[in-house]
Every structure is written in C-alpha cells, then in structure tokens.
GULUM-983773 format. One line per 2 residues: number of its first residue (from 0); their letters; for each residue x negated, y negated, z negated of N, C-alpha, C, CB. Coordinates in nm, 4 decimals. Glycine has a CB too. Layout:
// residues N
NUM> A> X:Y:Z:X:Y:Z:X:Y:Z:X:Y:Z; ...
***
This chain:
// residues 130
0> MK> 6.8684:3.8902:-19.7204:6.8064:3.7492:-19.6835:6.7566:3.6323:-19.7159:6.8500:3.7099:-19.6436; 6.6363:3.5934:-19.7462:6.5944:3.5421:-19.8360:6.6033:3.3114:-19.7774:6.4274:3.6473:-19.8596
2> KI> 6.6199:3.3023:-19.8837:6.6763:3.1461:-19.8148:6.5702:3.0937:-19.8537:6.8222:3.0558:-19.8684; 6.5645:2.9562:-19.7181:6.4435:2.9067:-19.7314:6.4157:2.7618:-19.8418:6.4105:2.8812:-19.5852
4> SD> 6.2756:2.7679:-19.8757:6.3053:2.6143:-19.9593:6.3377:2.4902:-19.9009:6.1918:2.5681:-20.0309; 6.3277:2.4126:-19.9732:6.3447:2.3024:-19.9201:6.1994:2.2573:-19.8141:6.3788:2.2088:-20.0450
6> KG> 6.1120:2.2990:-19.8835:5.9388:2.2681:-19.8386:5.9834:2.2986:-19.7282:5.7884:2.3571:-19.8957; 5.9936:2.4394:-19.7219:6.0125:2.4995:-19.5976:6.0615:2.4267:-19.4918:6.0865:2.5970:-19.6095
8> RR> 6.1916:2.4064:-19.5208:6.2644:2.2999:-19.4837:6.2618:2.1934:-19.3668:6.2575:2.2468:-19.5725; 6.1461:2.1474:-19.4690:6.0740:2.0515:-19.4361:5.9454:2.0254:-19.3312:6.0490:2.0306:-19.5350
10> IL> 5.8878:2.1612:-19.3225:5.8063:2.2046:-19.2814:5.9002:2.1927:-19.1192:5.7532:2.3352:-19.3638; 5.9839:2.3172:-19.1645:6.0017:2.3733:-18.9946:6.1121:2.2728:-18.8784:6.0897:2.5569:-19.0074
12> RM> 6.1795:2.1222:-19.0147:6.1765:1.9815:-18.9390:6.0912:1.9532:-18.8560:6.1654:1.8807:-19.0102; 5.9596:1.9528:-18.9138:5.8286:1.8570:-18.8900:5.8351:1.9459:-18.6767:5.6192:1.9182:-19.0561
14> IY> 5.8364:2.0812:-18.7369:5.8060:2.1732:-18.6023:5.9055:2.1824:-18.4978:5.7838:2.3171:-18.6373; 5.9877:2.1321:-18.5280:6.0902:2.1095:-18.4315:6.1195:1.9512:-18.3883:6.2159:2.1729:-18.4909
16> QG> 6.0750:1.8897:-18.4231:6.0676:1.7464:-18.3999:5.9137:1.7351:-18.3077:6.0711:1.6543:-18.5646; 5.7968:1.7535:-18.3234:5.7109:1.7827:-18.2595:5.7306:1.8358:-18.0953:5.6597:1.8601:-18.3420
18> LG> 5.8092:1.9784:-18.1589:5.8330:2.0481:-18.0140:5.8990:1.9647:-17.9560:5.9048:2.1803:-18.0015; 6.0520:1.8801:-18.0071:6.1051:1.8451:-17.8905:6.0097:1.7109:-17.8453:6.2689:1.8189:-17.9096
20> AA> 5.9236:1.6379:-17.9073:5.8881:1.5264:-17.8882:5.7802:1.5665:-17.7460:5.8294:1.4589:-18.0327; 5.7066:1.6777:-17.7892:5.7026:1.7230:-17.6464:5.7237:1.7660:-17.6004:5.6653:1.7442:-17.5968
22> AV> 5.8453:1.8609:-17.5682:5.9038:1.8386:-17.4658:5.9717:1.7509:-17.3574:5.9387:1.8770:-17.4874; 5.9751:1.5628:-17.4038:6.0469:1.4878:-17.3350:5.9538:1.4691:-17.2738:6.1188:1.3924:-17.3774
24> SL> 5.7743:1.4347:-17.3718:5.7233:1.3723:-17.2836:5.6342:1.4916:-17.1465:5.6312:1.2672:-17.3754; 5.6956:1.5842:-17.1769:5.6968:1.6893:-17.0042:5.8271:1.6463:-16.9240:5.7193:1.9027:-17.0296
26> VF> 5.9056:1.6543:-16.9389:6.0489:1.5660:-16.8978:6.0063:1.4154:-16.8370:6.1581:1.5362:-17.0549; 5.9360:1.3543:-16.8718:5.9122:1.2430:-16.8097:5.8057:1.2193:-16.7164:5.9042:1.1670:-16.8906
28> QA> 5.6811:1.2739:-16.7440:5.5746:1.3171:-16.6770:5.6370:1.3434:-16.5135:5.5113:1.4535:-16.7594; 5.7005:1.5216:-16.5626:5.7681:1.5443:-16.4280:5.8308:1.4771:-16.3297:5.8382:1.6040:-16.4394
30> CY> 5.9014:1.3720:-16.4164:6.0237:1.2847:-16.3695:5.9606:1.1735:-16.2672:6.1057:1.2050:-16.5095; 5.8626:1.1315:-16.3651:5.8001:0.9521:-16.3456:5.6693:0.9255:-16.3491:5.8418:0.8485:-16.4597
32> GT> 5.6464:1.0738:-16.3407:5.4553:1.0742:-16.3120:5.4057:1.0136:-16.4766:5.3833:0.9156:-16.1390; 5.2599:1.0134:-16.4623:5.1648:1.0131:-16.6096:5.2771:0.8451:-16.6372:4.9059:0.9919:-16.5849
34> PM> 5.3042:0.8128:-16.7990:5.3216:0.7585:-16.8140:5.2309:0.5447:-16.7679:5.3473:0.8464:-16.8979; 5.0838:0.6378:-16.8145:4.9935:0.5128:-16.7786:4.8744:0.6199:-16.6835:4.9150:0.4090:-16.9527
36> DM> 4.8637:0.5061:-16.5903:4.8007:0.5816:-16.5057:4.6370:0.5935:-16.5572:4.8250:0.5184:-16.3620; 4.5787:0.6806:-16.5217:4.4182:0.7498:-16.5928:4.3269:0.6391:-16.5362:4.3533:0.9397:-16.5234
38> EI> 4.2488:0.5394:-16.5578:4.1841:0.4865:-16.5301:4.0395:0.4773:-16.6212:4.2552:0.4037:-16.5063; 4.0184:0.4064:-16.4869:3.7944:0.4451:-16.4949:3.7538:0.2652:-16.4943:3.6809:0.5670:-16.2556
40> TI> 3.6069:0.2208:-16.5133:3.5149:0.1172:-16.4999:3.4747:0.0898:-16.4165:3.4362:0.1148:-16.5470; 3.4655:0.0658:-16.2916:3.3786:0.0267:-16.2098:3.2599:-0.0389:-16.2837:3.4414:-0.0541:-16.1172
42> RG> 3.1123:-0.0686:-16.2971:3.0921:-0.2074:-16.3471:2.9056:-0.1713:-16.2625:3.1236:-0.2414:-16.5763; 2.9065:-0.2873:-16.2430:2.7454:-0.3415:-16.1990:2.7345:-0.5082:-16.1928:2.7005:-0.2792:-16.0242
44> EV> 2.6282:-0.5068:-16.0949:2.5604:-0.6311:-16.1058:2.5835:-0.6711:-15.9441:2.3897:-0.6177:-16.1669; 2.5508:-0.7391:-15.9089:2.5855:-0.8402:-15.7586:2.4192:-0.9245:-15.7692:2.7751:-0.9956:-15.7827
46> RS> 2.3265:-0.8861:-15.6801:2.1745:-1.0212:-15.6557:2.1610:-1.0428:-15.5275:1.9975:-0.9745:-15.7026; 2.0938:-1.1305:-15.4834:2.0643:-1.1267:-15.3823:1.9412:-1.0747:-15.3746:2.0836:-1.2238:-15.3352
48> EK> 1.9006:-1.0275:-15.2307:1.8185:-0.9745:-15.1828:1.6641:-1.0247:-15.2096:1.8612:-0.9732:-15.0694; 1.6514:-1.0938:-15.1780:1.4923:-1.2143:-15.1600:1.4801:-1.2423:-15.2909:1.5034:-1.3901:-15.0617
50> EN> 1.5416:-1.3671:-15.3382:1.5248:-1.3616:-15.4982:1.5569:-1.2978:-15.6087:1.5540:-1.4337:-15.5367; 1.6471:-1.2049:-15.5887:1.6399:-1.1467:-15.6639:1.7477:-1.1666:-15.8258:1.5140:-1.1570:-15.6548
52> KP> 1.7982:-1.2658:-15.7930:1.9013:-1.3828:-15.8896:2.0120:-1.3423:-15.8435:1.8914:-1.5611:-15.8695; 2.0846:-1.3563:-16.0209:2.2656:-1.2997:-15.9744:2.3300:-1.3763:-15.8685:2.3894:-1.3204:-16.1073
54> IP> 2.4623:-1.3079:-15.8239:2.5272:-1.3896:-15.7578:2.6252:-1.3915:-15.8082:2.5358:-1.3782:-15.6470; 2.7026:-1.5226:-15.8255:2.8489:-1.5750:-15.8646:2.9712:-1.5154:-15.7848:2.8551:-1.7329:-15.8418
56> EI> 3.0020:-1.5483:-15.8137:3.1803:-1.5492:-15.7316:3.1476:-1.4882:-15.5768:3.2692:-1.7592:-15.7054; 3.1346:-1.3596:-15.6126:3.1205:-1.2683:-15.5853:3.2475:-1.1699:-15.5311:3.0569:-1.2450:-15.6748
58> QV> 3.3733:-1.1802:-15.4177:3.5081:-1.0804:-15.4562:3.4318:-0.9094:-15.4406:3.6734:-1.1114:-15.3077; 3.5076:-0.8754:-15.5377:3.4809:-0.6713:-15.5097:3.5999:-0.6759:-15.5228:3.3867:-0.5356:-15.6274
60> SV> 3.6063:-0.5661:-15.4171:3.7564:-0.4539:-15.4407:3.7533:-0.3695:-15.3726:3.8993:-0.4950:-15.4150; 3.8591:-0.2979:-15.4023:3.8322:-0.1310:-15.4052:3.8904:-0.1231:-15.2837:3.9039:-0.0225:-15.5304
62> EN> 3.8867:-0.0456:-15.2022:3.9114:-0.0435:-15.0516:4.0721:0.0471:-15.0871:3.7587:0.0549:-14.9357; 4.1931:0.0220:-15.0334:4.3064:0.1774:-14.9915:4.3531:0.1519:-15.1273:4.2288:0.3806:-14.9534
64> LS> 4.3586:0.0341:-15.2427:4.4303:0.0240:-15.3500:4.4627:-0.1324:-15.2942:4.3525:0.0591:-15.5047; 4.5479:-0.1378:-15.3826:4.6334:-0.2185:-15.3825:4.5351:-0.4271:-15.4606:4.7720:-0.1126:-15.4903
66> SR> 4.5603:-0.5191:-15.4138:4.5126:-0.5965:-15.4594:4.4214:-0.6365:-15.5643:4.5715:-0.6237:-15.4586; 4.5205:-0.5253:-15.6561:4.5339:-0.5596:-15.8402:4.3801:-0.5101:-15.8583:4.6813:-0.4395:-15.9620
68> YS> 4.3492:-0.4421:-15.8123:4.1838:-0.3850:-15.7728:4.1295:-0.4766:-15.7451:4.1494:-0.2889:-15.6590; 4.0588:-0.5657:-15.7784:4.0078:-0.7418:-15.6810:3.9229:-0.7588:-15.8117:4.1686:-0.9196:-15.6371
70> TS> 3.8504:-0.8009:-15.8477:3.7552:-0.8817:-15.9039:3.6436:-1.0153:-15.8346:3.6850:-0.7804:-15.9517; 3.6205:-1.0801:-15.9787:3.4566:-1.1633:-15.8879:3.3683:-1.1198:-15.9736:3.4297:-1.3625:-15.8742
72> TD> 3.2738:-1.1799:-15.9776:3.1686:-1.1651:-16.0054:3.1200:-1.2712:-16.0862:3.1110:-1.1408:-15.9082; 3.0660:-1.2476:-16.2519:3.0617:-1.3954:-16.3610:2.9404:-1.4617:-16.3259:3.0524:-1.3654:-16.5448
74> ID> 2.8679:-1.5129:-16.3620:2.8150:-1.6225:-16.3071:2.6617:-1.5391:-16.3450:2.8654:-1.7905:-16.3790; 2.6567:-1.4287:-16.4119:2.5465:-1.3298:-16.4458:2.5275:-1.2617:-16.3274:2.5757:-1.2307:-16.5618
76> GA> 2.6422:-1.2658:-16.2470:2.6405:-1.1730:-16.1216:2.7790:-1.0330:-16.1314:2.4571:-1.0949:-16.1213; 2.7454:-0.9940:-16.2731:2.8455:-0.9193:-16.2997:3.0102:-0.9262:-16.2837:2.8191:-0.9080:-16.3992
78> FY> 3.0341:-0.7461:-16.2534:3.1144:-0.7312:-16.2272:3.1559:-0.6153:-16.2993:3.1136:-0.7454:-16.1228; 3.3364:-0.5764:-16.3627:3.3991:-0.4785:-16.3981:3.5456:-0.4676:-16.3178:3.4037:-0.4883:-16.5412
80> IG> 3.5712:-0.3699:-16.3093:3.6949:-0.3646:-16.2466:3.7383:-0.2064:-16.2940:3.6823:-0.3970:-16.0727; 3.8905:-0.1605:-16.3344:3.9766:-0.0849:-16.3749:4.0114:-0.0190:-16.1980:4.1003:-0.1745:-16.4758
82> VP> 3.9938:0.0376:-16.2323:4.0395:0.1301:-16.1380:4.0960:0.2567:-16.1990:3.9324:0.1614:-16.0481; 4.1921:0.3695:-16.0704:4.2157:0.4755:-16.0872:4.2089:0.5697:-16.0690:4.2531:0.4829:-16.0895
84> ER> 4.1586:0.7094:-16.1283:4.0732:0.8185:-16.0853:4.1080:0.8824:-15.9728:4.0613:0.9107:-16.1757; 3.9939:0.8350:-15.8815:3.9347:0.9185:-15.7471:3.8267:1.0060:-15.6655:3.9307:0.8622:-15.6925
86> DS> 3.8285:1.0764:-15.6025:3.7122:1.1051:-15.5187:3.5860:1.0413:-15.5060:3.7477:1.1029:-15.4136; 3.6924:0.9628:-15.4509:3.5303:0.8376:-15.3903:3.6325:0.6955:-15.4226:3.4565:0.8489:-15.1296
88> YE> 3.5251:0.6207:-15.4158:3.6519:0.4967:-15.3837:3.5232:0.4165:-15.2799:3.7335:0.3687:-15.5738; 3.5309:0.3433:-15.1826:3.4585:0.2769:-15.0986:3.5201:0.0842:-15.1622:3.5031:0.3467:-14.9113
90> LT> 3.3606:0.0267:-15.1864:3.4135:-0.1109:-15.2388:3.3295:-0.2151:-15.1714:3.4030:-0.1279:-15.4045; 3.4200:-0.3183:-15.1628:3.3667:-0.4352:-15.0641:3.3105:-0.5623:-15.1323:3.4864:-0.4865:-14.9700
92> FK> 3.1683:-0.6602:-15.0713:3.1212:-0.7129:-15.2095:3.1205:-0.8302:-15.0413:2.9486:-0.6327:-15.3468; 3.2453:-0.9511:-15.1148:3.2570:-1.0282:-15.0083:3.2466:-1.2160:-15.1015:3.4279:-0.9705:-14.9151
94> DN> 3.1413:-1.2745:-14.9985:3.1160:-1.4099:-15.0364:3.2093:-1.5252:-14.9737:2.9761:-1.4359:-15.0011; 3.2768:-1.5428:-15.0942:3.4484:-1.6178:-15.0387:3.3577:-1.7544:-15.0551:3.6465:-1.5995:-15.1745
96> DG> 3.2825:-1.8329:-15.1192:3.2876:-1.9587:-15.1368:3.1336:-2.0214:-15.0867:3.3305:-1.9819:-15.2885; 3.1046:-1.8915:-15.0004:2.9710:-1.9724:-14.8706:2.8737:-2.0858:-15.0222:3.1050:-2.1487:-14.6726
98> PA> 2.8239:-2.1563:-14.9666:2.6428:-2.2073:-15.0520:2.7265:-2.2494:-15.1402:2.4999:-2.3482:-14.9836; 2.8523:-2.2445:-15.2526:2.8237:-2.3250:-15.3557:2.7848:-2.2244:-15.4139:2.9161:-2.4116:-15.4179
100> NG> 2.7734:-2.0332:-15.4218:2.6754:-1.9771:-15.4993:2.5245:-1.9501:-15.4955:2.7148:-1.8894:-15.5115; 2.4986:-2.0145:-15.4156:2.3214:-2.0127:-15.3555:2.3300:-2.0122:-15.2154:2.2174:-1.8644:-15.3978
102> GD> 2.4033:-1.9928:-15.1115:2.3946:-1.9439:-14.9930:2.5167:-1.9136:-14.9253:2.3220:-1.8446:-14.9986; 2.5117:-1.8565:-14.8586:2.6876:-1.7815:-14.7772:2.5754:-1.6360:-14.7712:2.7819:-1.8770:-14.5360
104> FV> 2.6496:-1.5873:-14.8369:2.5867:-1.3871:-14.8477:2.6838:-1.2804:-14.6968:2.6812:-1.2819:-15.0878; 2.5734:-1.2221:-14.6867:2.6457:-1.1043:-14.5680:2.7352:-1.0680:-14.6806:2.5360:-0.9476:-14.4859
106> TG> 2.8545:-0.9490:-14.6016:2.9478:-0.8994:-14.6952:2.9138:-0.7623:-14.7053:3.0911:-0.9214:-14.6585; 2.9316:-0.7302:-14.7826:2.8494:-0.5444:-14.8485:2.9525:-0.4605:-14.8697:2.7562:-0.5340:-15.0263
108> TK> 2.9274:-0.3334:-14.8500:3.0421:-0.1983:-14.8583:2.9115:-0.1488:-14.9479:3.1097:-0.0823:-14.6786; 2.9944:-0.0311:-15.0214:2.8677:0.1045:-15.0933:3.0359:0.1772:-15.1100:2.7220:0.0594:-15.3117
110> TI> 3.0086:0.3133:-15.0203:3.0719:0.4414:-15.0867:2.9936:0.4799:-15.2638:3.0329:0.5890:-14.9560; 3.0737:0.4868:-15.3379:3.0640:0.6168:-15.4517:3.1262:0.6625:-15.4755:3.0373:0.6232:-15.5533
112> SY> 3.0850:0.8325:-15.5693:3.1768:0.8807:-15.5856:3.2471:0.8893:-15.7488:3.1458:0.9842:-15.5217; 3.3125:0.9656:-15.7821:3.3878:0.9563:-15.9395:3.2638:0.9425:-16.0323:3.4901:1.1128:-15.9915
114> NE> 3.1675:1.0799:-15.9726:3.1025:1.1277:-16.1154:2.9911:0.9795:-16.1169:3.0020:1.3272:-16.1085; 2.9882:0.8691:-15.9862:2.8862:0.7756:-16.0247:2.9358:0.6449:-16.0394:2.7801:0.7732:-15.9340
116> AS> 3.0911:0.6573:-16.0366:3.1677:0.5120:-16.1036:3.1565:0.4979:-16.2497:3.3356:0.5068:-16.0784; 3.0998:0.5842:-16.3506:3.0392:0.5863:-16.4391:2.8890:0.5687:-16.4690:3.0765:0.6640:-16.4652
118> VP> 2.8098:0.4903:-16.3721:2.6741:0.4388:-16.3709:2.6749:0.2792:-16.3387:2.5880:0.5213:-16.2613; 2.6466:0.1983:-16.4078:2.6296:0.0827:-16.3229:2.5565:0.0831:-16.2024:2.5780:-0.0075:-16.3890
120> LK> 2.6281:-0.0283:-16.1423:2.5752:-0.0338:-15.9709:2.4993:-0.0855:-15.9587:2.6375:-0.0811:-15.8666; 2.4007:-0.1387:-15.8801:2.3139:-0.2158:-15.8864:2.3059:-0.2886:-15.7400:2.2005:-0.1458:-15.9360
122> IT> 2.3806:-0.3307:-15.6763:2.4010:-0.4327:-15.5699:2.3242:-0.5859:-15.4887:2.5006:-0.4651:-15.6174; 2.2800:-0.5408:-15.3555:2.1875:-0.6469:-15.3322:2.2600:-0.7406:-15.2008:2.0273:-0.5759:-15.2947
124> LK> 2.2788:-0.8313:-15.1927:2.3322:-0.9122:-15.0917:2.2445:-0.9941:-15.0361:2.4319:-0.9828:-15.1311; 2.2366:-0.9376:-14.8650:2.1584:-1.0569:-14.8003:2.1971:-1.2154:-14.7661:2.1290:-1.0087:-14.6827
126> LD> 2.1297:-1.2688:-14.7343:2.1937:-1.4039:-14.7082:2.2415:-1.3993:-14.5747:2.0984:-1.5256:-14.7262; 2.3202:-1.5011:-14.4989:2.4015:-1.4907:-14.3969:2.2187:-1.4533:-14.2506:2.5332:-1.6830:-14.3893
128> AE> 2.1550:-1.6572:-14.2555:2.0679:-1.6071:-14.2665:1.9278:-1.5646:-14.1977:2.1170:-1.5577:-14.2905; 1.9338:-1.4937:-14.2722:1.7723:-1.3671:-14.3443:1.7861:-1.2690:-14.1638:1.8476:-1.1842:-14.5853
***
C-alpha cells in the first residue's frame, strides 16, 4: 500500500473539514431553520393623486407580518422595506400625521406578487376631501 504524502494529507484534511462544515450547516438548518431570513426589498414612491407631489410620512406596512415590517416614506415620498420571501404581499399606506404632510390622505392598499416586488411601485393617494 502506497503512503500518502504530506500534500495529499492536507488536501484530504481540507476536504473532510469542508464536508464537516456542510454537515453542521445542514443539521443547524434542519433544527432551527434558515440562519438568516431570506429577504427582498420592496421599494416605491407615494404621491398625491391630484397634484402628483411626493407625500412624506406615509406609514407603509405589510399585512400579516409583524410590526417590524413597517416603514414611513421619506421627504421625497420614497420607501424601502425588507420583507421575507412570500408568494404575495398586501401593503397598506396610511397617513398618520394628517395635514402636516399637505393633507389628510385616504388609506390605500395594494396587493403585489413576489415577482412584482422587484419593480419599484408607484402609489397614489387621494385627499380625504376629494
């Protein structure tokens, strides 16, 4: 029987270490789930329907997920929200500060599919008086 050289031993050791790490990872995932939730980012912009101006401070939340999946639009009406991968998402757009952002806007909802989540959304809201 031929002896294995030092180089051969190092290669075998690296292979066994790699296989061991992969096995530990699979066992961990089987017991505890994926170590980090796979997330995607839903992004978009909220504007007023009548004047087509950006609306800041609109609360954007994803229904049927914890409050962690909620954000507010910035000064340009833009929002970004990281969510776990799902088949679809029901988004709610709610004006929490009333007239401070230019009017009292009616709450809006939009349901999107997973495929639509990668495309920036264009959301328009009506003023409550319209």
